[in-house]
N, CA, C and O atoms as CSV, one atom per row, in Angstrom:
chain,resi,resn,atom,element,x,y,z
A,1,UNK,N,N,29.703,-21.838,-14.968
A,1,UNK,CA,C,29.162,-22.698,-13.634
A,1,UNK,C,C,28.762,-21.724,-12.472
A,1,UNK,O,O,29.673,-21.051,-11.990
A,2,UNK,N,N,27.782,-21.610,-12.087
A,2,UNK,CA,C,27.618,-20.851,-10.821
A,2,UNK,C,C,28.077,-21.582,-9.569
A,2,UNK,O,O,27.860,-22.768,-9.322
A,3,UNK,N,N,28.817,-20.619,-8.728
A,3,UNK,CA,C,29.336,-20.869,-7.364
A,3,UNK,C,C,28.191,-21.391,-6.428
A,3,UNK,O,O,27.001,-21.112,-6.575
A,4,UNK,N,N,28.632,-22.057,-5.606
A,4,UNK,CA,C,27.751,-22.238,-4.387
A,4,UNK,C,C,27.198,-20.857,-3.867
A,4,UNK,O,O,26.005,-20.686,-3.615
A,5,UNK,N,N,27.913,-20.138,-3.764
A,5,UNK,CA,C,27.190,-18.808,-3.103
A,5,UNK,C,C,26.346,-18.104,-3.997
A,5,UNK,O,O,25.524,-17.318,-3.526
A,6,UNK,N,N,26.435,-18.280,-5.261
A,6,UNK,CA,C,25.359,-17.781,-6.172
A,6,UNK,C,C,24.197,-18.725,-6.040
A,6,UNK,O,O,23.068,-18.236,-6.014
A,7,UNK,N,N,24.364,-20.094,-5.947
A,7,UNK,CA,C,23.300,-20.949,-5.957
A,7,UNK,C,C,22.598,-20.713,-4.472
A,7,UNK,O,O,21.394,-20.918,-4.318
A,8,UNK,N,N,23.288,-20.352,-3.605
A,8,UNK,CA,C,22.564,-20.204,-2.118
A,8,UNK,C,C,21.670,-18.672,-2.334
A,8,UNK,O,O,20.552,-18.527,-1.842
A,9,UNK,N,N,22.293,-17.696,-3.064
A,9,UNK,CA,C,21.674,-16.389,-3.269
A,9,UNK,C,C,20.521,-16.589,-4.089
A,9,UNK,O,O,19.536,-15.896,-3.831
A,10,UNK,N,N,20.458,-17.450,-5.076
A,10,UNK,CA,C,19.263,-17.640,-5.896
A,10,UNK,C,C,18.256,-18.431,-5.254
A,10,UNK,O,O,17.048,-18.243,-5.401
A,11,UNK,N,N,18.805,-19.371,-4.495
A,11,UNK,CA,C,17.734,-20.109,-3.614
A,11,UNK,C,C,17.188,-19.463,-2.579
A,11,UNK,O,O,16.104,-19.877,-2.171
A,12,UNK,N,N,17.772,-18.393,-1.977
A,12,UNK,CA,C,17.345,-17.489,-0.965
A,12,UNK,C,C,16.198,-16.467,-1.649
A,12,UNK,O,O,15.230,-16.119,-0.972
A,13,UNK,N,N,16.354,-16.048,-2.920
A,13,UNK,CA,C,15.575,-14.907,-3.651
A,13,UNK,C,C,14.158,-15.910,-3.861
A,13,UNK,O,O,12.998,-15.642,-3.547
A,14,UNK,N,N,14.633,-16.981,-4.420
A,14,UNK,CA,C,13.190,-17.755,-4.699
A,14,UNK,C,C,12.453,-18.176,-3.658
A,14,UNK,O,O,11.227,-18.139,-3.754
A,15,UNK,N,N,13.109,-18.676,-2.423
A,15,UNK,CA,C,12.217,-19.007,-1.160
A,15,UNK,C,C,11.541,-17.901,-0.646
A,15,UNK,O,O,10.418,-17.976,-0.146
A,16,UNK,N,N,12.251,-16.782,-0.763
A,16,UNK,CA,C,11.538,-15.560,0.101
A,16,UNK,C,C,11.011,-14.615,-0.995
A,16,UNK,O,O,10.892,-13.435,-0.664
A,17,UNK,N,N,10.653,-14.988,-2.351
A,17,UNK,CA,C,10.056,-14.453,-3.434
A,17,UNK,C,C,10.344,-12.834,-3.266
A,17,UNK,O,O,9.452,-12.006,-3.082
A,18,UNK,N,N,11.669,-12.553,-3.358
A,18,UNK,CA,C,12.336,-11.317,-3.372
A,18,UNK,C,C,12.071,-10.527,-4.601
A,18,UNK,O,O,11.643,-9.375,-4.665
A,19,UNK,N,N,12.384,-11.303,-5.532
A,19,UNK,CA,C,12.063,-10.655,-7.109
A,19,UNK,C,C,10.883,-10.390,-7.286
A,19,UNK,O,O,10.658,-9.424,-8.014
A,20,UNK,N,N,9.610,-11.199,-6.645
A,20,UNK,CA,C,8.247,-10.593,-7.006
A,20,UNK,C,C,7.927,-9.418,-6.156
A,20,UNK,O,O,7.128,-8.534,-6.465
A,21,UNK,N,N,8.574,-9.477,-5.130
A,21,UNK,CA,C,8.181,-8.387,-3.921
A,21,UNK,C,C,8.624,-7.120,-4.566
A,21,UNK,O,O,7.845,-6.170,-4.639
A,22,UNK,N,N,9.981,-7.050,-5.095
A,22,UNK,CA,C,10.431,-5.922,-5.750
A,22,UNK,C,C,9.723,-5.566,-7.046
A,22,UNK,O,O,9.635,-4.381,-7.368
A,23,UNK,N,N,9.276,-6.414,-7.716
A,23,UNK,CA,C,8.403,-6.224,-8.962
A,23,UNK,C,C,7.104,-5.590,-8.595
A,23,UNK,O,O,6.646,-4.639,-9.229
A,24,UNK,N,N,6.551,-6.097,-7.622
A,24,UNK,CA,C,5.323,-5.508,-7.008
A,24,UNK,C,C,5.321,-4.157,-6.569
A,24,UNK,O,O,4.462,-3.323,-6.856
A,25,UNK,N,N,6.472,-3.956,-5.757
A,25,UNK,CA,C,6.609,-2.670,-4.963
A,25,UNK,C,C,7.020,-1.478,-5.935
A,25,UNK,O,O,6.634,-0.312,-5.861
A,26,UNK,N,N,7.922,-2.060,-6.897
A,26,UNK,CA,C,8.218,-0.941,-7.920
A,26,UNK,C,C,7.232,-0.596,-8.781
A,26,UNK,O,O,7.156,0.526,-9.282
A,27,UNK,N,N,6.264,-1.718,-9.049
A,27,UNK,CA,C,5.068,-1.409,-10.112
A,27,UNK,C,C,4.202,-0.582,-9.389
A,27,UNK,O,O,3.538,0.188,-10.083
A,28,UNK,N,N,4.020,-0.533,-8.082
A,28,UNK,CA,C,2.811,0.271,-7.240
A,28,UNK,C,C,3.538,1.678,-7.211
A,28,UNK,O,O,2.797,2.649,-7.359
A,29,UNK,N,N,4.842,1.906,-7.048
A,29,UNK,CA,C,5.505,3.026,-7.093
A,29,UNK,C,C,5.164,4.012,-8.448
A,29,UNK,O,O,4.794,5.186,-8.407
A,30,UNK,N,N,5.369,3.293,-9.490
A,30,UNK,CA,C,5.182,3.951,-10.738
A,30,UNK,C,C,3.712,3.898,-11.066
A,30,UNK,O,O,3.408,4.601,-12.030
A,31,UNK,N,N,2.793,3.281,-10.536
A,31,UNK,CA,C,1.363,3.332,-10.948
A,31,UNK,C,C,1.121,4.453,-9.819
A,31,UNK,O,O,0.760,5.525,-10.304
A,32,UNK,N,N,1.213,4.440,-8.756
A,32,UNK,CA,C,0.611,5.404,-7.786
A,32,UNK,C,C,1.317,6.971,-7.567
A,32,UNK,O,O,0.743,7.973,-7.139
A,33,UNK,N,N,2.852,6.829,-8.035
A,33,UNK,CA,C,3.571,8.037,-7.753
A,33,UNK,C,C,3.462,8.717,-6.582
A,33,UNK,O,O,3.216,9.903,-6.800
A,34,UNK,N,N,3.553,8.428,-5.333
A,34,UNK,CA,C,3.166,8.619,-4.007
A,34,UNK,C,C,4.370,10.057,-4.001
A,34,UNK,O,O,5.461,10.093,-4.570
A,35,UNK,N,N,3.792,11.013,-3.256
A,35,UNK,CA,C,4.596,12.206,-2.740
A,35,UNK,C,C,5.852,11.637,-2.138
A,35,UNK,O,O,6.960,11.969,-2.559
A,36,UNK,N,N,5.705,10.897,-1.286
A,36,UNK,CA,C,6.558,10.337,-0.184
A,36,UNK,C,C,6.795,8.945,-0.629
A,36,UNK,O,O,6.080,8.116,-0.065
A,37,UNK,N,N,7.735,8.436,-1.616
A,37,UNK,CA,C,7.886,7.088,-1.416
A,37,UNK,C,C,8.591,6.156,-0.632
A,37,UNK,O,O,8.447,4.947,-0.816
A,38,UNK,N,N,9.220,6.543,0.087
A,38,UNK,CA,C,9.499,5.760,1.357
A,38,UNK,C,C,8.330,5.253,2.224
A,38,UNK,O,O,8.045,4.096,2.533
A,39,UNK,N,N,7.764,6.339,2.517
A,39,UNK,CA,C,6.535,6.072,3.484
A,39,UNK,C,C,5.695,5.247,2.741
A,39,UNK,O,O,5.137,4.347,3.368
A,40,UNK,N,N,5.445,5.362,1.370
A,40,UNK,CA,C,4.338,4.482,0.754
A,40,UNK,C,C,5.003,3.152,0.904
A,40,UNK,O,O,4.275,2.322,1.449
A,41,UNK,N,N,6.185,2.729,0.568
A,41,UNK,CA,C,6.754,1.569,0.536
A,41,UNK,C,C,6.542,0.767,1.847
A,41,UNK,O,O,6.187,-0.410,1.922
A,42,UNK,N,N,6.852,1.706,2.978
A,42,UNK,CA,C,6.725,1.214,4.422
A,42,UNK,C,C,5.301,0.748,4.588
A,42,UNK,O,O,5.049,-0.259,5.250
A,43,UNK,N,N,4.215,1.583,3.902
A,43,UNK,CA,C,2.902,1.126,4.024
A,43,UNK,C,C,2.499,0.134,3.310
A,43,UNK,O,O,1.553,-0.491,3.789
A,44,UNK,N,N,2.905,-0.215,2.321
A,44,UNK,CA,C,2.672,-1.243,1.284
A,44,UNK,C,C,3.269,-2.709,2.220
A,44,UNK,O,O,2.605,-3.737,2.350
A,45,UNK,N,N,4.495,-2.512,2.730
A,45,UNK,CA,C,5.163,-3.845,3.393
A,45,UNK,C,C,4.328,-4.051,4.785
A,45,UNK,O,O,4.190,-5.165,5.289
A,46,UNK,N,N,3.773,-2.824,5.365
A,46,UNK,CA,C,2.815,-3.291,6.320
A,46,UNK,C,C,1.535,-3.922,5.918
A,46,UNK,O,O,1.024,-4.861,6.528
A,47,UNK,N,N,1.103,-3.426,4.985
A,47,UNK,CA,C,-0.018,-4.064,4.262
A,47,UNK,C,C,0.010,-5.657,4.051
A,47,UNK,O,O,-0.855,-6.473,4.369
A,48,UNK,N,N,1.154,-5.852,3.472
A,48,UNK,CA,C,1.592,-6.970,3.150
A,48,UNK,C,C,1.863,-8.006,4.412
A,48,UNK,O,O,1.511,-9.185,4.404
A,49,UNK,N,N,2.381,-7.513,5.227
A,49,UNK,CA,C,2.478,-8.395,6.886
A,49,UNK,C,C,1.213,-8.400,7.182
A,49,UNK,O,O,0.901,-9.587,7.277
A,50,UNK,N,N,0.149,-7.627,7.417
A,50,UNK,CA,C,-1.013,-7.510,7.892
A,50,UNK,C,C,-1.752,-8.588,7.044
A,50,UNK,O,O,-2.466,-9.364,7.679
A,51,UNK,N,N,-1.679,-8.731,5.746
A,51,UNK,CA,C,-2.284,-9.720,4.684
A,51,UNK,C,C,-1.821,-11.044,5.088
A,51,UNK,O,O,-2.669,-11.929,5.200
A,52,UNK,N,N,-0.454,-11.333,5.350
A,52,UNK,CA,C,-0.056,-12.715,5.952
A,52,UNK,C,C,-0.451,-13.307,7.248
A,52,UNK,O,O,-0.830,-14.447,7.518
A,53,UNK,N,N,-0.255,-12.158,8.057
A,53,UNK,CA,C,-0.956,-12.680,9.409
A,53,UNK,C,C,-2.490,-12.780,9.580
A,53,UNK,O,O,-2.936,-13.545,10.436
A,54,UNK,N,N,-3.218,-12.133,8.901
A,54,UNK,CA,C,-4.679,-12.074,8.858
A,54,UNK,C,C,-5.484,-12.734,7.897
A,54,UNK,O,O,-6.589,-13.196,8.181
A,55,UNK,N,N,-4.879,-12.807,6.568
A,55,UNK,CA,C,-5.567,-13.223,5.469
A,55,UNK,C,C,-6.348,-12.292,4.823
A,55,UNK,O,O,-7.013,-12.627,3.843
A,56,UNK,N,N,-6.354,-10.856,5.362
A,56,UNK,CA,C,-6.815,-9.845,4.420
A,56,UNK,C,C,-5.977,-9.459,3.204
A,56,UNK,O,O,-4.752,-9.507,3.097
A,57,UNK,N,N,-6.936,-9.043,2.258
A,57,UNK,CA,C,-6.360,-8.757,0.996
A,57,UNK,C,C,-4.929,-7.726,0.878
A,57,UNK,O,O,-4.893,-6.563,1.282
A,58,UNK,N,N,-3.917,-8.382,0.298
A,58,UNK,CA,C,-2.745,-7.644,0.091
A,58,UNK,C,C,-2.721,-6.628,-0.918
A,58,UNK,O,O,-3.646,-6.475,-1.716
A,59,UNK,N,N,-1.598,-5.873,-0.899
A,59,UNK,CA,C,-1.742,-4.662,-1.863
A,59,UNK,C,C,-1.530,-5.108,-3.197
A,59,UNK,O,O,-0.669,-5.973,-3.364
A,60,UNK,N,N,-2.157,-4.675,-4.173
A,60,UNK,CA,C,-1.942,-4.839,-5.567
A,60,UNK,C,C,-2.545,-3.785,-6.378
A,60,UNK,O,O,-3.190,-2.872,-5.862
A,61,UNK,N,N,-2.326,-3.905,-7.797
A,61,UNK,CA,C,-2.727,-2.740,-8.556
A,61,UNK,C,C,-3.912,-2.827,-9.311
A,61,UNK,O,O,-4.286,-1.847,-9.954
A,62,UNK,N,N,-4.618,-3.998,-9.313
A,62,UNK,CA,C,-6.001,-4.001,-10.103
A,62,UNK,C,C,-7.098,-3.988,-9.114
A,62,UNK,O,O,-6.954,-4.607,-8.060
A,63,UNK,N,N,-7.899,-3.505,-9.298
A,63,UNK,CA,C,-9.407,-3.442,-8.425
A,63,UNK,C,C,-10.383,-4.171,-9.386
A,63,UNK,O,O,-10.166,-4.660,-10.495
A,64,UNK,N,N,-11.698,-4.097,-8.533
A,64,UNK,CA,C,-12.778,-4.686,-9.302
A,64,UNK,C,C,-13.202,-4.031,-10.628
A,64,UNK,O,O,-13.519,-4.728,-11.592
A,65,UNK,N,N,-13.205,-2.810,-10.667
A,65,UNK,CA,C,-13.589,-1.882,-11.750
A,65,UNK,C,C,-12.473,-2.011,-12.730
A,65,UNK,O,O,-12.890,-1.907,-13.884
A,66,UNK,N,N,-11.055,-2.224,-12.631
A,66,UNK,CA,C,-10.193,-2.662,-13.627
A,66,UNK,C,C,-10.334,-4.143,-14.331
A,66,UNK,O,O,-9.840,-4.452,-15.415
A,67,UNK,N,N,-11.110,-4.982,-13.479
A,67,UNK,CA,C,-11.105,-6.182,-13.884
A,67,UNK,C,C,-12.358,-6.096,-14.975
A,67,UNK,O,O,-12.274,-6.636,-16.078
A,68,UNK,N,N,-13.463,-5.395,-14.563
A,68,UNK,CA,C,-14.601,-5.300,-15.269
A,68,UNK,C,C,-14.089,-4.722,-16.745
A,68,UNK,O,O,-14.474,-5.163,-17.828
A,69,UNK,N,N,-13.211,-3.722,-16.567
A,69,UNK,CA,C,-12.841,-2.963,-18.021
A,69,UNK,C,C,-12.187,-4.051,-18.770
A,69,UNK,O,O,-12.628,-4.291,-19.894
A,70,UNK,N,N,-11.212,-4.736,-18.319
A,70,UNK,CA,C,-10.767,-5.882,-19.099
A,70,UNK,C,C,-11.569,-6.772,-19.518
A,70,UNK,O,O,-11.437,-7.057,-20.708
A,71,UNK,N,N,-12.543,-7.436,-18.813
A,71,UNK,CA,C,-13.625,-8.044,-19.340
A,71,UNK,C,C,-14.335,-7.525,-20.385
A,71,UNK,O,O,-14.644,-8.180,-21.380
A,72,UNK,N,N,-14.614,-6.349,-20.199
A,72,UNK,CA,C,-15.401,-5.519,-21.218
A,72,UNK,C,C,-14.815,-5.365,-22.788
A,72,UNK,O,O,-15.434,-5.413,-23.851
A,73,UNK,N,N,-13.422,-5.165,-22.532
A,73,UNK,CA,C,-12.558,-5.039,-23.726
A,73,UNK,C,C,-12.638,-6.600,-24.403
A,73,UNK,O,O,-12.764,-6.720,-25.622
A,74,UNK,N,N,-12.564,-7.643,-23.615
A,74,UNK,CA,C,-12.606,-8.887,-24.266
A,74,UNK,C,C,-14.171,-9.321,-24.878
A,74,UNK,O,O,-14.362,-10.200,-25.719
A,75,UNK,N,N,-15.058,-8.609,-24.334
A,75,UNK,CA,C,-16.404,-9.032,-24.571
A,75,UNK,C,C,-17.069,-7.731,-25.418
A,75,UNK,O,O,-17.895,-7.134,-24.727
A,76,UNK,N,N,-16.946,-7.357,-26.315
A,76,UNK,CA,C,-17.358,-5.872,-26.768
A,76,UNK,C,C,-18.929,-6.088,-27.205
A,76,UNK,O,O,-19.721,-5.149,-27.293
A,77,UNK,N,N,-19.243,-7.378,-27.451
A,77,UNK,CA,C,-20.525,-7.637,-27.757
A,77,UNK,C,C,-21.448,-7.760,-26.498
A,77,UNK,O,O,-22.654,-7.669,-26.728
A,78,UNK,N,N,-21.121,-7.922,-25.413
A,78,UNK,CA,C,-21.859,-8.000,-24.099
A,78,UNK,C,C,-22.468,-9.438,-24.195
A,78,UNK,O,O,-23.680,-9.529,-24.000
A,79,UNK,N,N,-21.822,-10.464,-24.447
A,79,UNK,CA,C,-22.371,-11.662,-24.428
A,79,UNK,C,C,-22.388,-12.368,-22.895
A,79,UNK,O,O,-23.059,-13.353,-22.586
A,80,UNK,N,N,-21.435,-11.575,-21.972
A,80,UNK,CA,C,-21.144,-11.983,-20.758
A,80,UNK,C,C,-20.287,-13.190,-20.452
A,80,UNK,O,O,-20.265,-13.719,-19.341
A,81,UNK,N,N,-19.526,-13.633,-21.575
A,81,UNK,CA,C,-18.649,-14.534,-21.687
A,81,UNK,C,C,-17.335,-14.294,-22.585
A,81,UNK,O,O,-17.260,-13.436,-23.465
A,82,UNK,N,N,-16.446,-15.070,-22.270
A,82,UNK,CA,C,-15.312,-14.875,-23.290
A,82,UNK,C,C,-14.945,-16.344,-23.395
A,82,UNK,O,O,-15.427,-17.225,-22.683
A,83,UNK,N,N,-13.897,-16.552,-24.511
A,83,UNK,CA,C,-13.274,-17.782,-24.509
A,83,UNK,C,C,-12.264,-18.294,-23.528
A,83,UNK,O,O,-11.687,-17.476,-22.810
A,84,UNK,N,N,-11.999,-19.562,-23.431
A,84,UNK,CA,C,-11.053,-20.090,-22.771
A,84,UNK,C,C,-9.445,-19.453,-23.143
A,84,UNK,O,O,-8.598,-19.203,-22.286
A,85,UNK,N,N,-9.305,-19.300,-24.367
A,85,UNK,CA,C,-7.954,-18.698,-24.804
A,85,UNK,C,C,-7.929,-17.084,-24.302
A,85,UNK,O,O,-6.920,-16.594,-23.796
A,86,UNK,N,N,-9.059,-16.398,-24.493
A,86,UNK,CA,C,-8.985,-15.046,-24.037
A,86,UNK,C,C,-8.782,-14.970,-22.664
A,86,UNK,O,O,-8.013,-14.123,-22.210
A,87,UNK,N,N,-9.438,-15.829,-21.872
A,87,UNK,CA,C,-9.401,-15.980,-20.395
A,87,UNK,C,C,-7.914,-16.057,-19.810
A,87,UNK,O,O,-7.512,-15.301,-18.925
A,88,UNK,N,N,-7.194,-16.994,-20.368
A,88,UNK,CA,C,-5.856,-17.317,-20.191
A,88,UNK,C,C,-4.834,-16.042,-20.618
A,88,UNK,O,O,-3.955,-15.552,-19.908
A,89,UNK,N,N,-5.194,-15.671,-21.924
A,89,UNK,CA,C,-4.300,-14.644,-22.195
A,89,UNK,C,C,-4.621,-13.316,-21.452
A,89,UNK,O,O,-3.640,-12.579,-21.350
A,90,UNK,N,N,-5.658,-12.894,-20.967
A,90,UNK,CA,C,-6.082,-11.927,-20.106
A,90,UNK,C,C,-5.467,-12.203,-18.621
A,90,UNK,O,O,-4.952,-11.236,-18.060
A,91,UNK,N,N,-5.484,-13.371,-17.998
A,91,UNK,CA,C,-4.786,-13.555,-16.621
A,91,UNK,C,C,-3.289,-13.436,-16.881
A,91,UNK,O,O,-2.758,-12.522,-16.249
A,92,UNK,N,N,-2.564,-14.085,-17.593
A,92,UNK,CA,C,-1.370,-13.928,-18.114
A,92,UNK,C,C,-0.765,-12.413,-18.245
A,92,UNK,O,O,0.258,-12.015,-17.688
A,93,UNK,N,N,-1.520,-11.747,-19.000
A,93,UNK,CA,C,-1.391,-10.112,-19.071
A,93,UNK,C,C,-1.381,-9.488,-17.862
A,93,UNK,O,O,-0.667,-8.518,-17.609
A,94,UNK,N,N,-2.291,-10.102,-16.953
A,94,UNK,CA,C,-2.551,-9.281,-15.441
A,94,UNK,C,C,-1.290,-9.533,-14.601
A,94,UNK,O,O,-1.020,-8.901,-13.579
A,95,UNK,N,N,-0.411,-10.693,-15.224
A,95,UNK,CA,C,0.809,-11.297,-14.305
A,95,UNK,C,C,0.556,-12.363,-13.458
A,95,UNK,O,O,1.306,-12.686,-12.537
A,96,UNK,N,N,-0.491,-12.921,-13.747
A,96,UNK,CA,C,-0.948,-14.226,-12.877
A,96,UNK,C,C,-0.320,-15.331,-13.735
A,96,UNK,O,O,-0.606,-15.560,-14.911
A,97,UNK,N,N,0.624,-16.016,-12.943
A,97,UNK,CA,C,1.380,-17.193,-13.464
A,97,UNK,C,C,0.548,-18.534,-13.217
A,97,UNK,O,O,0.473,-19.194,-14.254
A,98,UNK,N,N,-0.005,-19.032,-12.281
A,98,UNK,CA,C,-0.502,-20.040,-11.681
A,98,UNK,C,C,-2.254,-20.328,-12.182
A,98,UNK,O,O,-3.109,-20.724,-11.390
A,99,UNK,N,N,-2.502,-20.037,-13.596
A,99,UNK,CA,C,-3.893,-19.872,-13.928
A,99,UNK,C,C,-4.554,-21.338,-13.462
A,99,UNK,O,O,-4.011,-22.442,-13.514
A,100,UNK,N,N,-5.557,-21.087,-13.109
A,100,UNK,CA,C,-6.587,-22.323,-12.950
A,100,UNK,C,C,-7.039,-22.801,-14.444
A,100,UNK,O,O,-7.694,-22.038,-15.155
A,101,UNK,N,N,-6.630,-24.192,-14.913
A,101,UNK,CA,C,-6.791,-24.543,-16.169
A,101,UNK,C,C,-8.214,-25.067,-16.357
A,101,UNK,O,O,-8.629,-25.319,-17.488
A,102,UNK,N,N,-9.001,-25.244,-15.219
A,102,UNK,CA,C,-10.107,-25.682,-15.309
A,102,UNK,C,C,-11.349,-24.747,-14.659
A,102,UNK,O,O,-12.090,-25.117,-13.748
A,103,UNK,N,N,-11.389,-23.634,-15.248
A,103,UNK,CA,C,-12.439,-22.813,-14.627
A,103,UNK,C,C,-13.828,-23.449,-15.062
A,103,UNK,O,O,-13.901,-24.296,-15.953
A,104,UNK,N,N,-15.029,-22.922,-14.291
A,104,UNK,CA,C,-16.186,-23.017,-14.564
A,104,UNK,C,C,-16.521,-22.401,-16.138
A,104,UNK,O,O,-16.303,-21.246,-16.507
A,105,UNK,N,N,-17.032,-23.362,-16.842
A,105,UNK,CA,C,-17.292,-22.926,-18.327
A,105,UNK,C,C,-16.266,-23.338,-19.237
A,105,UNK,O,O,-16.303,-22.963,-20.409
A,106,UNK,N,N,-15.308,-24.114,-18.779
A,106,UNK,CA,C,-14.119,-24.367,-19.923
A,106,UNK,C,C,-14.713,-25.414,-20.899
A,106,UNK,O,O,-14.405,-25.353,-22.090
A,107,UNK,N,N,-15.500,-26.312,-20.469
A,107,UNK,CA,C,-15.764,-27.345,-21.270
A,107,UNK,C,C,-16.648,-26.711,-22.410
A,107,UNK,O,O,-16.578,-27.304,-23.486
A,108,UNK,N,N,-17.406,-25.689,-22.359
A,108,UNK,CA,C,-18.371,-25.014,-23.185
A,108,UNK,C,C,-17.648,-23.751,-23.918
A,108,UNK,O,O,-18.205,-23.045,-24.758
A,109,UNK,N,N,-16.234,-23.579,-23.427
A,109,UNK,CA,C,-15.613,-22.609,-23.899
A,109,UNK,C,C,-16.237,-21.072,-23.725
A,109,UNK,O,O,-15.966,-20.113,-24.449
A,110,UNK,N,N,-16.981,-21.079,-22.787
A,110,UNK,CA,C,-17.568,-19.866,-22.270
A,110,UNK,C,C,-17.096,-19.577,-20.673
A,110,UNK,O,O,-17.463,-20.238,-19.702
A,111,UNK,N,N,-16.326,-18.594,-20.660
A,111,UNK,CA,C,-16.113,-18.304,-19.437
A,111,UNK,C,C,-16.711,-16.940,-18.950
A,111,UNK,O,O,-16.492,-15.850,-19.480
A,112,UNK,N,N,-17.534,-17.183,-17.813
A,112,UNK,CA,C,-18.455,-15.892,-17.560
A,112,UNK,C,C,-17.717,-14.855,-16.654
A,112,UNK,O,O,-16.851,-15.045,-15.800
A,113,UNK,N,N,-18.293,-13.736,-17.073
A,113,UNK,CA,C,-17.830,-12.389,-16.152
A,113,UNK,C,C,-17.441,-12.689,-14.918
A,113,UNK,O,O,-16.337,-12.351,-14.493
A,114,UNK,N,N,-18.516,-13.513,-14.051
A,114,UNK,CA,C,-18.119,-13.607,-12.719
A,114,UNK,C,C,-17.156,-14.578,-12.478
A,114,UNK,O,O,-16.578,-14.319,-11.423
A,115,UNK,N,N,-16.684,-15.718,-13.080
A,115,UNK,CA,C,-15.949,-16.759,-13.077
A,115,UNK,C,C,-14.520,-15.922,-13.340
A,115,UNK,O,O,-13.581,-16.073,-12.558
A,116,UNK,N,N,-14.429,-15.088,-14.423
A,116,UNK,CA,C,-13.210,-14.271,-14.767
A,116,UNK,C,C,-12.721,-13.723,-13.817
A,116,UNK,O,O,-11.523,-13.890,-13.589
A,117,UNK,N,N,-13.543,-12.881,-12.962
A,117,UNK,CA,C,-13.323,-11.836,-11.845
A,117,UNK,C,C,-12.756,-12.720,-10.662
A,117,UNK,O,O,-11.752,-12.454,-10.000
A,118,UNK,N,N,-13.484,-13.690,-10.533
A,118,UNK,CA,C,-13.282,-14.573,-9.349
A,118,UNK,C,C,-11.723,-15.069,-9.376
A,118,UNK,O,O,-10.843,-14.926,-8.527
A,119,UNK,N,N,-11.699,-15.691,-10.632
A,119,UNK,CA,C,-10.177,-16.364,-11.109
A,119,UNK,C,C,-9.155,-15.150,-10.788
A,119,UNK,O,O,-8.260,-15.226,-9.947
A,120,UNK,N,N,-9.416,-14.074,-11.549
A,120,UNK,CA,C,-8.374,-12.937,-11.599
A,120,UNK,C,C,-8.152,-12.258,-10.168
A,120,UNK,O,O,-7.015,-11.870,-9.899
A,121,UNK,N,N,-9.214,-12.091,-9.207
A,121,UNK,CA,C,-8.895,-11.818,-7.936
A,121,UNK,C,C,-8.202,-12.626,-7.240
A,121,UNK,O,O,-7.232,-12.208,-6.607
A,122,UNK,N,N,-8.608,-14.087,-7.220
A,122,UNK,CA,C,-7.839,-14.910,-6.453
A,122,UNK,C,C,-6.344,-15.020,-7.125
A,122,UNK,O,O,-5.402,-15.011,-6.334
A,123,UNK,N,N,-6.088,-15.113,-8.384
A,123,UNK,CA,C,-4.814,-15.087,-8.867
A,123,UNK,C,C,-4.083,-13.814,-8.332
A,123,UNK,O,O,-2.996,-13.936,-7.768
A,124,UNK,N,N,-4.606,-12.730,-8.485
A,124,UNK,CA,C,-3.785,-11.563,-8.154
A,124,UNK,C,C,-3.427,-11.544,-6.474
A,124,UNK,O,O,-2.408,-11.010,-6.036
A,125,UNK,N,N,-4.372,-12.171,-5.681
A,125,UNK,CA,C,-3.882,-12.330,-4.384
A,125,UNK,C,C,-2.746,-13.330,-4.071
A,125,UNK,O,O,-1.865,-13.260,-3.214
A,126,UNK,N,N,-3.017,-14.324,-5.041
A,126,UNK,CA,C,-1.668,-15.097,-5.006
A,126,UNK,C,C,-0.359,-14.569,-5.357
A,126,UNK,O,O,0.715,-14.827,-4.812
A,127,UNK,N,N,-0.624,-13.676,-6.491
A,127,UNK,CA,C,0.629,-12.724,-6.841
A,127,UNK,C,C,1.121,-11.847,-6.093
A,127,UNK,O,O,2.332,-11.628,-6.076
A,128,UNK,N,N,0.232,-11.180,-5.327
A,128,UNK,CA,C,0.717,-9.989,-4.387
A,128,UNK,C,C,1.177,-10.620,-2.835
A,128,UNK,O,O,1.751,-9.977,-1.956
A,129,UNK,N,N,0.743,-12.092,-2.766
A,129,UNK,CA,C,1.313,-12.673,-1.531
A,129,UNK,C,C,2.713,-12.930,-1.886
A,129,UNK,O,O,3.012,-13.955,-2.498
A,130,UNK,N,N,3.768,-11.884,-1.468
A,130,UNK,CA,C,5.203,-12.242,-2.002
A,130,UNK,C,C,5.908,-12.713,-0.629
A,130,UNK,O,O,7.133,-12.738,-0.516
A,131,UNK,N,N,5.097,-13.053,0.316
A,131,UNK,CA,C,5.646,-13.975,1.420
A,131,UNK,C,C,5.561,-15.340,1.221
A,131,UNK,O,O,4.741,-15.821,0.438
A,132,UNK,N,N,6.403,-16.057,1.916
A,132,UNK,CA,C,6.526,-17.444,1.973
A,132,UNK,C,C,5.141,-18.174,2.274
A,132,UNK,O,O,4.763,-17.923,3.419
A,133,UNK,N,N,4.339,-18.949,1.612
A,133,UNK,CA,C,3.349,-19.489,1.869
A,133,UNK,C,C,3.397,-20.844,2.659
A,133,UNK,O,O,4.034,-21.812,2.244
A,134,UNK,N,N,2.753,-20.845,3.705
A,134,UNK,CA,C,2.922,-21.938,4.575
A,134,UNK,C,C,1.891,-22.846,4.402
A,134,UNK,O,O,1.856,-23.877,5.074
């Protein structure tokens, strides 16, 4: 059984999304491998703060070209759509937890490239927003 202090610590970590913040920062360090890791981390935290205050895009690993590549892998015959199952699996693989269960095209089981990218970008922004949402 957890003590009250452990429960308080767990609640603090969840409330302030500390685990997600550390995961994001660590991933970016491994991905970019900056010459000066401390300076890089300070810059990422400053970008995150700016994102919270102004609503601009926060730091994350995937850009538009990366999402195009993911979609291309899922659509090797260039039909310009993927199935809903592929959509869900791809977004989950990108680390997006709160996936839109009713994206455009779900009823036809045809999620377009545009819808996939829009949903992925929005999901990645939510994931990288490791500050408390108001």
